[in-house]
C-alpha positions as CSV (number, residue, x, y, z in Angstrom):
1,X,38.9,-5.6,-17.2
2,X,40.7,-7.6,-14.5
3,X,41.4,-11.2,-14.1
4,X,38.6,-13.8,-13.8
5,X,40.3,-17.2,-12.1
6,X,38.5,-20.8,-13.2
7,X,38.1,-23.4,-9.9
8,X,36.5,-27.0,-9.8
9,X,34.9,-27.5,-6.4
10,X,32.7,-30.0,-5.5
11,X,31.2,-30.7,-9.5
12,X,31.2,-27.0,-9.7
13,X,33.1,-24.9,-11.8
14,X,33.3,-21.4,-9.9
15,X,34.7,-18.5,-11.6
16,X,36.7,-16.0,-9.3
17,X,37.9,-12.2,-10.1
18,X,41.7,-11.9,-9.0
19,X,41.4,-9.7,-6.1
20,X,38.3,-11.5,-4.4
21,X,40.7,-15.0,-4.3
22,X,42.6,-14.1,-1.7
23,X,38.7,-13.0,0.0
24,X,36.8,-16.2,-0.7
25,X,40.4,-18.3,0.2
26,X,39.7,-22.3,0.4
27,X,35.4,-21.8,1.4
28,X,34.7,-23.0,-2.6
29,X,35.0,-26.2,-1.3
30,X,32.5,-25.8,1.6
31,X,30.2,-23.8,-0.6
32,X,30.3,-26.7,-3.1
33,X,28.9,-29.6,-0.9
34,X,26.6,-26.9,0.9
35,X,24.5,-26.5,-2.5
36,X,25.4,-30.4,-2.8
37,X,23.5,-31.2,0.4
38,X,21.0,-28.6,0.3
39,X,21.4,-27.5,3.6
40,X,21.5,-23.6,2.5
41,X,18.6,-21.0,4.5
42,X,16.3,-20.1,2.1
43,X,15.1,-16.9,2.5
44,X,12.9,-16.1,-1.3
45,X,12.3,-19.1,-3.5
46,X,10.7,-18.9,-7.0
47,X,10.2,-22.1,-10.1
48,X,13.7,-21.0,-11.4
49,X,15.5,-18.8,-8.6
50,X,16.1,-19.2,-4.8
51,X,17.7,-17.0,-2.9
52,X,19.4,-18.4,0.1
53,X,22.1,-17.2,3.2
54,X,24.9,-20.1,3.4
55,X,26.0,-19.7,7.6
56,X,29.5,-18.4,6.7
57,X,31.5,-15.2,6.0
58,X,34.0,-13.5,3.5
59,X,36.3,-10.6,5.2
60,X,33.7,-10.3,8.6
61,X,30.6,-10.0,5.6
62,X,27.7,-12.4,6.0
63,X,27.9,-14.4,2.0
64,X,24.8,-14.7,0.2
65,X,23.8,-17.2,-2.7
66,X,21.7,-16.5,-5.6
67,X,20.5,-20.3,-7.3
68,X,19.3,-20.0,-11.3
69,X,17.9,-23.1,-12.8
70,X,17.7,-24.0,-15.7
71,X,14.9,-25.5,-16.4
72,X,13.9,-27.6,-20.1
73,X,16.2,-28.1,-23.5
74,X,15.4,-25.1,-25.1
75,X,16.7,-22.7,-22.2
76,X,20.2,-25.3,-21.8
77,X,21.0,-25.7,-25.1
78,X,20.6,-21.5,-25.1
79,X,23.4,-21.9,-23.2
80,X,25.9,-23.3,-25.7
81,X,25.9,-20.3,-27.0
82,X,24.9,-17.7,-24.6
83,X,27.1,-16.8,-21.0
84,X,24.6,-18.4,-17.7
85,X,23.2,-15.8,-15.6
86,X,24.9,-16.1,-13.0
87,X,28.2,-15.4,-15.4
88,X,26.8,-12.2,-16.7
89,X,25.5,-11.0,-13.2
90,X,29.7,-11.2,-12.3
91,X,30.3,-9.6,-16.1
92,X,28.2,-6.3,-16.1
93,X,29.2,-6.6,-11.7
94,X,32.4,-5.5,-12.7
95,X,32.1,-3.3,-15.9
96,X,29.6,-1.4,-13.5
97,X,32.6,-0.8,-10.7
98,X,35.2,-0.1,-13.2
99,X,32.8,2.2,-15.4
100,X,32.7,4.1,-11.4
101,X,29.3,3.7,-10.8
102,X,28.8,2.4,-6.7
103,X,27.3,-1.6,-7.1
104,X,27.3,-4.7,-5.4
105,X,29.7,-6.4,-7.4
106,X,28.8,-10.6,-6.8
107,X,32.2,-12.2,-5.3
108,X,32.1,-15.6,-7.5
109,X,30.4,-17.4,-10.4
110,X,29.6,-20.9,-10.4
111,X,28.4,-23.5,-13.0
112,X,27.4,-26.6,-12.2
113,X,26.9,-29.0,-15.7
114,X,25.7,-32.2,-16.8
115,X,26.4,-33.7,-19.9
116,X,28.4,-30.3,-20.9
117,X,24.6,-28.7,-20.1
118,X,24.5,-26.1,-17.3
119,X,22.2,-27.5,-15.0
120,X,22.9,-24.6,-12.1
121,X,24.4,-21.8,-11.9
122,X,25.4,-19.8,-8.5
123,X,25.7,-16.3,-7.5
124,X,28.1,-15.5,-4.3
125,X,27.2,-12.4,-2.9
126,X,28.9,-10.5,0.3
127,X,26.2,-8.5,2.6
128,X,26.6,-4.6,2.6
129,X,26.5,-3.8,6.6
130,X,24.2,-1.7,7.5
131,X,22.5,-1.1,4.4
132,X,18.8,-1.8,3.6
133,X,16.9,-1.8,0.8
134,X,15.7,1.6,-0.5
135,X,12.2,0.9,-1.3
136,X,11.5,-0.3,1.8
137,X,13.4,2.8,3.4
138,X,11.1,5.2,0.7
139,X,8.4,3.9,2.0
140,X,8.4,4.5,5.4
141,X,5.9,7.0,7.1
142,X,8.4,8.4,9.6
143,X,11.7,9.2,7.5
144,X,12.4,13.4,7.9
145,X,12.2,14.8,4.9
146,X,15.3,16.3,5.3
147,X,16.4,12.8,4.7
148,X,14.4,11.5,2.2
149,X,15.1,14.7,0.0
150,X,18.9,13.5,-0.6
151,X,18.3,10.0,-0.5
152,X,15.8,11.0,-3.5
153,X,18.7,13.7,-4.8
154,X,21.7,10.8,-4.1
155,X,19.4,8.6,-6.5
156,X,19.4,10.6,-9.2
157,X,23.0,10.9,-9.3
158,X,23.4,7.4,-9.8
159,X,20.5,6.9,-12.6
160,X,22.6,9.5,-14.1
161,X,25.5,8.0,-13.6
162,X,24.7,4.1,-14.5
163,X,23.2,5.4,-17.6
164,X,26.5,7.5,-19.0
165,X,28.2,4.9,-18.1
166,X,26.4,2.5,-20.5
167,X,24.4,0.1,-17.5
168,X,21.0,-0.5,-19.0
169,X,18.1,-2.2,-16.3
170,X,16.1,-3.4,-17.6
171,X,13.4,-3.8,-14.9
172,X,14.8,-0.1,-13.4
173,X,13.0,-0.4,-9.5
174,X,13.5,1.2,-6.5
175,X,14.2,-2.8,-5.5
176,X,17.3,-2.9,-6.9
177,X,18.7,-0.3,-5.2
178,X,20.8,-0.7,-1.5
179,X,20.9,2.6,0.9
180,X,23.5,3.2,3.8
181,X,24.1,5.6,5.8
182,X,20.7,7.6,4.3
183,X,21.4,9.6,7.9
184,X,24.8,11.3,6.8
185,X,25.2,14.8,4.0
186,X,25.3,12.4,1.6
187,X,23.6,9.0,1.7
188,X,25.6,6.2,-0.3
189,X,23.2,3.9,-2.7
190,X,24.3,0.5,-4.6
191,X,23.1,-0.8,-7.7
192,X,22.5,-4.0,-7.1
193,X,20.9,-7.1,-9.3
194,X,22.3,-7.4,-12.5
195,X,20.0,-10.3,-13.8
196,X,18.2,-8.3,-16.6
197,X,21.0,-5.6,-17.5
198,X,22.6,-4.8,-20.1
199,X,25.8,-2.5,-21.7
200,X,25.8,-0.5,-24.0
201,X,28.3,2.3,-25.5
202,X,26.1,4.9,-24.5
203,X,22.1,5.1,-24.0
204,X,20.0,7.0,-26.7
205,X,17.5,9.5,-24.2
206,X,14.9,6.6,-25.3
207,X,16.5,4.3,-23.2
208,X,17.0,6.7,-20.7
209,X,13.2,7.8,-20.8
210,X,12.5,4.0,-20.4
211,X,14.2,3.2,-17.6
212,X,13.6,6.2,-15.7
213,X,9.8,5.9,-16.7
214,X,10.0,2.4,-14.7
215,X,10.9,3.7,-11.7
216,X,8.9,6.0,-11.7
217,X,6.4,2.5,-11.1
218,X,5.6,4.2,-7.7
219,X,2.0,4.8,-7.6
220,X,1.2,8.0,-5.3
221,X,3.9,7.7,-2.8
222,X,5.9,10.1,-4.2
223,X,4.9,13.6,-4.2
224,X,5.0,16.6,-7.2
225,X,8.5,17.5,-5.6
226,X,10.0,14.6,-5.1
227,X,10.0,13.7,-8.4
228,X,11.1,17.1,-9.9
229,X,14.1,16.7,-7.5
230,X,14.8,13.1,-8.6
231,X,15.2,14.8,-12.3
232,X,16.7,17.6,-11.4
233,X,19.6,15.8,-9.6
234,X,19.6,13.4,-12.8
235,X,19.5,15.9,-15.1
236,X,23.1,18.0,-13.1
237,X,22.0,21.3,-14.0
238,X,21.2,20.6,-17.1
239,X,16.9,22.2,-17.9
240,X,16.2,22.2,-13.7
241,X,13.5,25.1,-15.4
242,X,10.8,24.0,-13.5
243,X,7.9,24.2,-16.8
244,X,10.2,21.7,-18.7
245,X,11.1,19.6,-16.1
246,X,6.7,19.3,-15.5
247,X,6.3,18.4,-19.1
248,X,9.4,16.0,-19.1
249,X,7.5,14.5,-15.7
250,X,4.3,14.3,-17.4
251,X,5.9,12.9,-20.6
252,X,7.3,9.9,-18.4
253,X,4.0,10.0,-16.7
254,X,2.2,8.5,-19.7
255,X,5.4,6.1,-20.5
256,X,4.5,4.8,-16.6
257,X,1.0,4.4,-17.4
258,X,1.4,2.5,-20.0
259,X,4.1,0.4,-18.6
260,X,1.7,-0.2,-15.7
261,X,-1.1,-0.9,-17.8
262,X,1.2,-4.0,-19.7
263,X,2.3,-5.3,-16.2
264,X,-1.0,-5.2,-15.1
265,X,-2.6,-7.7,-18.1
266,X,1.3,-9.6,-17.5
267,X,-0.3,-10.6,-14.6
268,X,-4.3,-11.1,-15.3
269,X,-3.5,-14.0,-17.4
270,X,-0.4,-15.2,-14.7
271,X,-2.7,-15.3,-11.2
272,X,-5.0,-18.3,-12.9
273,X,-2.0,-20.3,-13.4
274,X,0.8,-22.0,-10.4
275,X,3.9,-19.8,-10.7
276,X,5.0,-16.2,-9.5
277,X,3.5,-16.4,-6.3
278,X,0.6,-18.2,-6.8
279,X,-0.8,-21.4,-6.6
280,X,-3.8,-23.1,-7.9
281,X,-5.3,-26.5,-7.1
282,X,-8.3,-29.1,-9.2
283,X,-9.8,-32.1,-7.8
284,X,-13.1,-33.7,-9.0
285,X,-15.6,-30.8,-7.7
286,X,-13.5,-27.7,-6.8
287,X,-10.7,-25.3,-8.4
288,X,-8.7,-22.9,-6.5
289,X,-6.7,-20.3,-7.7
290,X,-4.2,-19.0,-4.5
291,X,-1.7,-17.0,-3.3
292,X,1.4,-19.2,-1.7
293,X,1.9,-19.5,1.5
294,X,-1.9,-19.9,1.7
295,X,-3.8,-23.8,2.3
296,X,-6.2,-24.7,-0.8
297,X,-8.4,-27.3,1.8
298,X,-8.9,-24.4,4.0
299,X,-9.4,-22.3,1.6
300,X,-12.2,-25.1,-0.2
301,X,-13.3,-25.7,3.6
302,X,-14.9,-22.1,4.0
303,X,-17.3,-22.7,0.5
304,X,-19.0,-25.5,3.0
305,X,-19.5,-23.1,6.2
306,X,-22.7,-22.3,6.1
307,X,-22.7,-18.2,5.3
308,X,-23.9,-15.8,7.6
309,X,-24.0,-12.7,5.8
310,X,-23.4,-10.0,6.4
311,X,-24.4,-8.0,3.4
312,X,-25.5,-8.6,-0.4
313,X,-25.7,-6.4,-3.3
314,X,-27.8,-7.1,-6.6
315,X,-25.2,-6.9,-9.6
316,X,-27.0,-7.5,-12.7
317,X,-27.2,-11.6,-12.7
318,X,-25.6,-12.6,-10.3
319,X,-25.6,-11.6,-6.2
320,X,-22.8,-11.7,-3.8
321,X,-23.2,-12.2,-0.5
322,X,-20.2,-11.4,1.8
323,X,-19.5,-13.2,4.4
324,X,-16.6,-12.4,7.1
325,X,-14.1,-15.9,8.2
326,X,-10.9,-15.0,9.7
327,X,-8.1,-18.5,8.7
328,X,-4.9,-19.4,9.1
329,X,-2.7,-17.2,6.3
330,X,0.6,-16.6,5.9
331,X,2.4,-15.3,9.0
332,X,-0.5,-15.2,11.7
333,X,-4.4,-16.0,11.7
334,X,-6.8,-13.7,9.5
335,X,-9.3,-12.0,8.8
336,X,-11.0,-12.1,5.4
337,X,-13.9,-11.1,4.1
338,X,-15.7,-14.2,1.0
339,X,-18.1,-13.2,-1.1
340,X,-20.6,-15.8,-3.4
341,X,-21.8,-15.5,-5.8
342,X,-24.1,-18.1,-7.8
343,X,-25.0,-18.1,-11.4
344,X,-28.4,-19.8,-12.7
345,X,-28.6,-21.3,-17.0
346,X,-29.6,-17.6,-17.5
347,X,-27.1,-16.3,-17.5
348,X,-24.7,-16.1,-20.4
349,X,-22.0,-19.1,-20.4
350,X,-18.7,-18.0,-20.4
351,X,-19.0,-15.5,-16.7
352,X,-17.1,-16.5,-14.1
353,X,-17.3,-13.4,-11.5
354,X,-15.4,-14.7,-8.4
355,X,-12.5,-16.1,-11.0
356,X,-12.4,-12.5,-13.1
357,X,-12.4,-10.5,-9.6
358,X,-9.5,-12.2,-8.5
359,X,-7.8,-11.7,-11.3
360,X,-8.6,-8.0,-11.3
361,X,-7.6,-7.5,-7.9
362,X,-4.3,-8.9,-8.5
363,X,-3.2,-7.1,-12.0
364,X,-4.6,-4.0,-10.0
365,X,-2.0,-4.6,-7.4
366,X,0.2,-4.5,-9.8
367,X,-0.4,-1.6,-11.1
368,X,0.5,0.2,-8.1
369,X,-3.6,0.6,-7.3
370,X,-4.5,-0.1,-3.5
371,X,-7.5,-2.7,-3.7
372,X,-8.4,-5.3,-1.1
373,X,-5.7,-8.3,-1.6
374,X,-7.7,-10.8,-2.7
375,X,-6.3,-14.1,-1.1
376,X,-8.2,-16.5,-3.5
377,X,-11.1,-17.7,-5.3
378,X,-12.4,-20.7,-5.5
379,X,-15.7,-22.6,-8.1
380,X,-17.2,-25.1,-7.7
381,X,-19.3,-27.7,-10.3
382,X,-23.0,-27.4,-10.2
383,X,-24.6,-28.6,-12.6
384,X,-24.8,-26.0,-15.1
385,X,-25.5,-23.2,-12.6
386,X,-22.3,-21.8,-11.6
387,X,-20.7,-21.1,-7.8
388,X,-17.5,-19.0,-7.6
389,X,-16.6,-18.2,-4.0
390,X,-13.8,-14.5,-3.4
391,X,-11.8,-14.5,-0.4
392,X,-11.1,-10.8,0.4
393,X,-8.2,-9.8,3.3
394,X,-10.4,-7.7,5.0
395,X,-9.9,-3.9,5.3
396,X,-9.4,-2.7,8.6
397,X,-8.8,1.2,9.1
398,X,-10.9,2.2,6.0
399,X,-13.5,4.9,5.7
400,X,-16.5,4.5,2.9
401,X,-15.4,7.7,0.8
402,X,-18.7,9.5,1.5
403,X,-18.5,8.8,4.8
404,X,-14.6,10.8,4.9
405,X,-16.4,13.4,2.2
406,X,-19.5,14.3,5.0
407,X,-16.7,14.7,8.0
408,X,-15.4,17.5,5.5
409,X,-17.7,18.9,4.2
410,X,-17.8,21.8,6.9
411,X,-14.0,22.3,6.8
412,X,-14.5,22.9,2.3
413,X,-10.1,23.4,2.4
414,X,-10.2,19.6,3.3
415,X,-13.6,18.8,0.6
416,X,-10.7,19.8,-1.8
417,X,-8.5,17.1,-1.3
418,X,-10.3,14.7,-1.0
419,X,-11.8,15.4,-4.2
420,X,-8.2,15.9,-5.4
421,X,-7.8,12.3,-4.1
422,X,-10.9,10.8,-5.5
423,X,-10.6,13.0,-9.1
424,X,-6.4,11.1,-9.3
425,X,-7.5,8.1,-7.9
426,X,-10.5,7.5,-10.6
427,X,-8.1,8.3,-13.3
428,X,-5.4,6.0,-12.4
429,X,-8.0,3.3,-12.6
430,X,-9.2,4.5,-15.8
431,X,-6.0,3.3,-17.3
432,X,-6.6,0.1,-16.9
433,X,-10.6,0.0,-17.5
434,X,-13.7,0.9,-15.9
435,X,-17.5,0.6,-13.2
436,X,-19.3,-2.4,-14.3
437,X,-21.6,-1.5,-11.5
438,X,-23.6,1.6,-9.9
439,X,-21.1,2.4,-7.1
440,X,-22.7,2.2,-3.7
441,X,-21.0,2.8,0.0
442,X,-18.7,0.2,1.1
443,X,-17.1,0.4,-2.8
444,X,-14.1,3.0,-2.3
445,X,-12.5,2.9,1.1
446,X,-9.9,5.7,2.6
447,X,-7.3,5.8,4.9
448,X,-5.6,8.8,6.3
449,X,-2.6,8.1,8.4
450,X,-1.2,10.0,10.9
451,X,1.0,12.5,9.8
452,X,-2.4,13.0,7.1
453,X,-1.5,11.2,3.8
454,X,-4.9,10.3,3.0
455,X,-4.9,7.1,0.3
456,X,-8.2,5.5,-2.0
457,X,-8.8,1.5,-2.2
458,X,-11.1,-0.8,-4.5
459,X,-12.9,-2.3,-1.6
460,X,-14.5,-4.5,-4.3
461,X,-12.9,-5.3,-7.4
462,X,-15.9,-7.8,-8.8
463,X,-17.4,-4.2,-9.4
464,X,-14.8,-3.5,-12.0
465,X,-13.3,-4.3,-15.2
466,X,-10.4,-4.7,-16.5
467,X,-10.0,-3.9,-20.3
468,X,-7.9,-6.2,-22.3
469,X,-6.5,-4.4,-24.9
470,X,-2.7,-2.5,-24.6
471,X,-4.9,0.8,-25.2
472,X,-8.2,2.1,-23.9
473,X,-11.1,1.7,-26.7
474,X,-13.3,4.7,-27.7
475,X,-15.6,2.7,-26.2
476,X,-14.6,2.7,-22.4
477,X,-13.8,6.4,-22.5
478,X,-17.5,7.0,-23.4
479,X,-17.5,4.4,-20.0
480,X,-15.1,6.6,-18.1
481,X,-17.8,10.1,-18.3
482,X,-20.7,7.2,-17.1
483,X,-18.4,5.7,-14.4
484,X,-17.8,10.1,-13.3
485,X,-21.5,10.7,-13.7
486,X,-21.9,7.3,-11.0
487,X,-19.8,8.7,-8.5
488,X,-21.2,12.2,-8.6
489,X,-24.5,10.2,-8.5
490,X,-23.5,8.3,-5.3
491,X,-21.7,11.5,-2.7
492,X,-25.9,12.9,-4.2
493,X,-26.4,15.7,-1.4
494,X,-23.1,15.7,-1.0
495,X,-21.0,17.8,-3.7
496,X,-22.5,21.0,-4.7
497,X,-22.6,22.6,-8.1
498,X,-19.2,23.9,-7.0
499,X,-17.7,20.4,-6.0
500,X,-19.0,18.7,-9.4
501,X,-17.3,21.7,-11.4
502,X,-13.6,21.3,-9.8
503,X,-13.9,17.5,-9.1
504,X,-14.6,17.5,-13.4
505,X,-11.4,19.4,-14.1
506,X,-9.3,17.9,-11.4
507,X,-10.5,14.4,-12.9
508,X,-9.2,15.6,-16.6
509,X,-6.1,17.2,-15.0
510,X,-4.9,14.4,-13.5
511,X,-6.1,12.9,-17.5
512,X,-4.8,14.1,-18.6
513,X,-1.5,11.8,-18.0
514,X,-3.2,8.9,-18.8
515,X,-2.5,7.8,-22.4
516,X,-5.3,8.4,-24.9
517,X,-7.2,6.7,-26.7
518,X,-5.8,4.8,-28.8
519,X,-1.7,6.3,-28.3
520,X,1.1,4.5,-27.6
521,X,3.6,6.8,-25.6
522,X,6.8,4.5,-25.9
523,X,9.4,5.7,-28.7
524,X,11.7,2.7,-27.5
525,X,11.0,-0.7,-26.1
526,X,14.1,-3.5,-24.7
527,X,14.0,-5.4,-28.1
528,X,14.1,-8.9,-27.2
529,X,17.2,-9.2,-29.5
530,X,20.6,-7.5,-28.3
531,X,24.5,-7.8,-29.3
532,X,24.4,-6.6,-25.4
533,X,23.6,-10.2,-24.7
534,X,26.9,-11.5,-25.5
535,X,28.5,-9.6,-23.5
């Protein structure tokens, strides 16, 4: 490990690797003043973390600043015994580079103390010229297949190298990589963001599979061929038979679905509190839950406008009325659908359909399932009755599932493609719950891209019930069969006997990758404490 120099500037203690001393030069004092004056240009801001650019360069490259704020006495006391997040990022980045892992290593780490306790800590990062986020690149539809294949193979090699070097990211995802020169025969990929990374002497097979299952949280944007290509590059010539890779991929899929289920349940609870991109507002009569970037007063105003109904469906004890409105979004004016829920005294107590639908939509989005994005939910105090509103961003360019299959009716091969996607979509939904009402027109939408890719979307999240347990119980397994019957009844005359049989076979095929009743497929789960945290 190379020598770390300690420097004080503007009330901040900076820790600079010896080989970066000349790069930073006398910029530390200016950076300390900029931090004190809060003059950095903020790009992303959270409750405890801020990412900003500082308007200066080092070695000709722009410098970014990552700030960690320590709130609460217990968190500050903890760092009397453990290194700060900034110092850990610096030390782990240097370790990764020394072990031959291509990584974006921090230029320096800083700590600001008050009364001996760390109040804030900082990481200085140098921008890599012409590098782009790997997730953004691989999610584009205009990338040539040959380039995409080379990038996926390079990612597999980098993942293997980092794991062989003992570098373990507990939140392994495509967002933690930067891509440079994607058009070259050998693209360059860098590992970034060591905030949740630990160093071990070696990684067990269970730890590696856990990390790969986390990386596998990509929804339906990657084909089976893409996944096999990645695993083949990761295995470096070992167990490269297709049957072995398919079995490995299936086991990873089970772990991924289990992880996604836990992620979804966490967001299901978090989205009704302020933080993590969500906001909560209450006054004497209204309670609003909404995404950051929207205005609570504007959402509440939607509930006061005369609602011209577009559609009205009776669902059990409540009748949601849909109206179309326009509001100011994060960047521009957007069109939204407003659903009104009115429950009378005869309704069982505790029912909150608007908020429950808001939670369902955010949970499924976190699980990489396409859902009409919910902007917010508003509840209005109405005595003993319940009045709630769900505001959903209107989805343009989608067809109803029944309409799409009807258009493909005269082309059996095309119809089979739609049934394949329908079975996969339903099996992925069933990892989180089941429908709470019969499927009707407008519930499931279909989007077909110019390249021919088909994606299904849940248009009305209030008709889906999320199971609030880490495993699916037997009762819900029975409800899965009920959902298949509902889907067959919805498609009705568009489905022949062979189509019904094919749909059920495809559903069984896709469901084999979903954890079964009571199953916990992950034999490894990162513990809360680890000796590697002392590194």
